[in-house]
C-alpha positions as CSV (number, residue, x, y, z in Angstrom):
1,M,11.0,-2.1,16.2
2,Y,8.9,-5.4,15.8
3,Q,9.1,-8.0,18.7
4,R,8.5,-11.7,18.6
5,I,6.6,-12.6,21.6
6,Q,6.3,-16.3,22.7
7,T,3.9,-17.8,25.1
8,C,5.2,-20.3,27.6
9,Q,3.6,-23.5,29.0
10,A,2.4,-21.7,31.9
11,R,0.5,-19.3,29.7
12,Q,2.8,-16.5,30.8
13,T,4.1,-14.3,27.9
14,S,7.8,-13.8,27.6
15,I,10.1,-12.2,25.1
16,R,13.2,-13.9,24.0
17,K,16.1,-11.3,23.6
18,T,17.5,-13.5,20.8
19,E,14.3,-13.1,18.7
20,L,14.3,-9.5,18.9
21,T,15.0,-8.7,15.4
22,A,13.8,-5.5,13.5
23,L,12.1,-6.5,10.4
24,P,13.6,-5.1,7.2
25,H,12.3,-1.8,6.0
26,R,10.3,-1.7,2.6
27,K,11.9,0.0,-0.3
28,H,10.6,3.5,-0.5
29,V,10.2,4.6,-3.9
30,P,10.7,8.6,-4.3
31,R,8.3,10.7,-6.5
32,P,9.3,11.2,-9.8
33,L,12.0,14.2,-10.3
34,G,11.2,17.2,-12.0
35,D,7.7,18.4,-13.1
36,I,4.8,15.8,-12.7
37,S,1.6,16.0,-14.1
38,P,-1.2,17.6,-11.8
39,D,-3.3,14.4,-12.1
40,Y,-0.3,12.1,-11.3
41,D,-1.8,10.9,-8.1
42,R,-5.4,10.6,-9.5
43,A,-4.0,8.4,-12.6
44,A,-1.9,6.4,-10.0
45,G,-4.8,6.0,-7.6
46,Q,-7.3,4.9,-10.7
47,L,-4.4,2.2,-11.6
48,V,-4.2,0.9,-8.0
49,V,-7.7,0.6,-7.5
50,K,-8.3,-1.2,-10.9
51,L,-5.4,-3.7,-10.0
52,V,-6.7,-4.4,-6.4
53,S,-10.2,-4.6,-7.9
54,V,-9.2,-7.3,-10.2
55,L,-6.7,-9.3,-8.0
56,D,-9.1,-9.2,-5.0
57,R,-12.4,-9.8,-6.8
58,V,-13.8,-6.7,-5.3
59,P,-16.1,-4.0,-7.6
60,V,-14.4,-0.8,-8.3
61,G,-17.5,1.3,-6.8
62,D,-17.1,-0.7,-3.5
63,L,-13.5,0.7,-3.2
64,H,-14.5,4.2,-3.6
65,R,-17.7,3.9,-1.5
66,V,-17.9,6.3,1.4
67,S,-19.4,3.6,4.1
68,R,-16.8,1.0,5.4
69,G,-18.7,-2.0,3.6
70,K,-17.7,-5.6,4.5
71,A,-14.3,-6.5,6.1
72,A,-13.0,-8.1,2.9
73,V,-13.8,-4.6,0.9
74,C,-12.4,-2.7,3.6
75,L,-9.1,-4.6,3.7
76,S,-8.9,-4.2,-0.1
77,R,-9.4,-0.4,0.1
78,Q,-6.7,-0.4,2.7
79,K,-4.4,-2.4,0.4
80,A,-5.1,0.1,-2.3
81,M,-4.5,3.0,-0.1
82,Y,-1.0,1.4,1.2
83,L,0.2,0.8,-2.4
84,L,-0.8,4.1,-3.6
85,H,1.1,5.7,-0.7
86,T,4.3,3.4,-0.9
87,V,4.6,2.5,-4.7
88,F,3.7,5.9,-6.0
89,S,5.1,7.9,-3.1
90,S,1.7,9.8,-2.8
91,P,1.4,11.7,0.4
92,Y,-1.2,11.1,2.8
93,H,-3.2,14.0,2.0
94,K,-3.3,13.1,-1.5
95,V,-4.3,9.6,-0.9
96,A,-7.0,10.8,1.3
97,E,-8.2,13.2,-1.5
98,F,-8.4,10.2,-4.0
99,F,-10.3,8.2,-1.6
100,S,-12.6,10.9,0.2
101,R,-11.2,10.0,3.4
102,D,-9.1,11.8,6.2
103,R,-5.3,11.6,6.0
104,T,-5.3,9.8,9.5
105,T,-7.5,7.0,8.0
106,I,-4.8,6.5,5.4
107,A,-2.1,6.5,8.0
108,H,-4.1,3.9,9.8
109,A,-4.5,1.8,6.7
110,C,-0.8,1.8,6.1
111,R,0.3,0.8,9.5
112,L,-2.4,-2.0,9.4
113,V,-1.2,-3.4,6.1
114,E,2.4,-3.1,7.0
115,D,1.7,-5.2,10.4
116,M,-0.2,-7.7,8.2
117,R,2.9,-8.2,6.1
118,D,4.1,-10.7,8.8
119,D,1.6,-13.1,7.2
120,E,3.8,-14.9,4.5
121,D,0.9,-15.5,2.2
122,F,-0.5,-11.8,2.7
123,D,3.1,-10.7,2.1
124,K,3.4,-12.6,-1.3
125,Q,0.3,-11.4,-2.6
126,L,0.9,-7.7,-1.7
127,E,4.4,-8.2,-3.1
128,A,3.1,-9.3,-6.4
129,M,0.9,-6.3,-6.6
130,E,3.8,-4.1,-5.8
131,N,5.9,-5.7,-8.5
132,L,3.1,-4.9,-10.9
133,L,2.6,-1.4,-10.1
134,V,6.5,-0.8,-10.1
135,S,6.6,-1.9,-13.6
136,A,3.6,0.0,-14.6
137,R,5.6,3.3,-12.7
138,S,8.5,2.6,-14.6
139,L,6.6,2.6,-17.8
140,Y,5.1,5.8,-17.1
141,E,8.3,7.7,-16.4
142,I,10.0,6.2,-19.6
143,S,7.2,7.3,-21.4
144,D,7.2,10.5,-19.9
145,H,10.7,11.4,-20.4
146,G,10.4,10.2,-24.0
147,A,7.6,12.8,-24.5
148,A,9.8,15.4,-22.9
149,D,12.8,14.6,-25.2
150,A,10.5,14.6,-28.3
């Protein structure tokens, strides 16, 4: 549960009970039903990385780099990890495999990005990315079912 903390004039921190509201949970998109391609997570990861790279103006190679890099690159990488996990419902271990990281690093990135969504501008930017990726995922699922029907 998220809590809103307000600082009083005397510089003492107090929590107002009227402001203790839980933020709405983000929509969790389930993984596609049935047989999915073995390279589904890799293809989804490539799509997410390219989108984040273009919108954040960060080279794709920097998002895959083993070292942390600059703060802006690190944040973009964390956004990509979060989007791959939430939009494509890739489990932590698959996201970790794609980014050559540990699954706990992915969990940390997801928590960090979720906490940063309290900032309205950041949330709008991330929501726009999510909408683009959800549309792309829908197209993938439609084309995948169409290929199975043929």
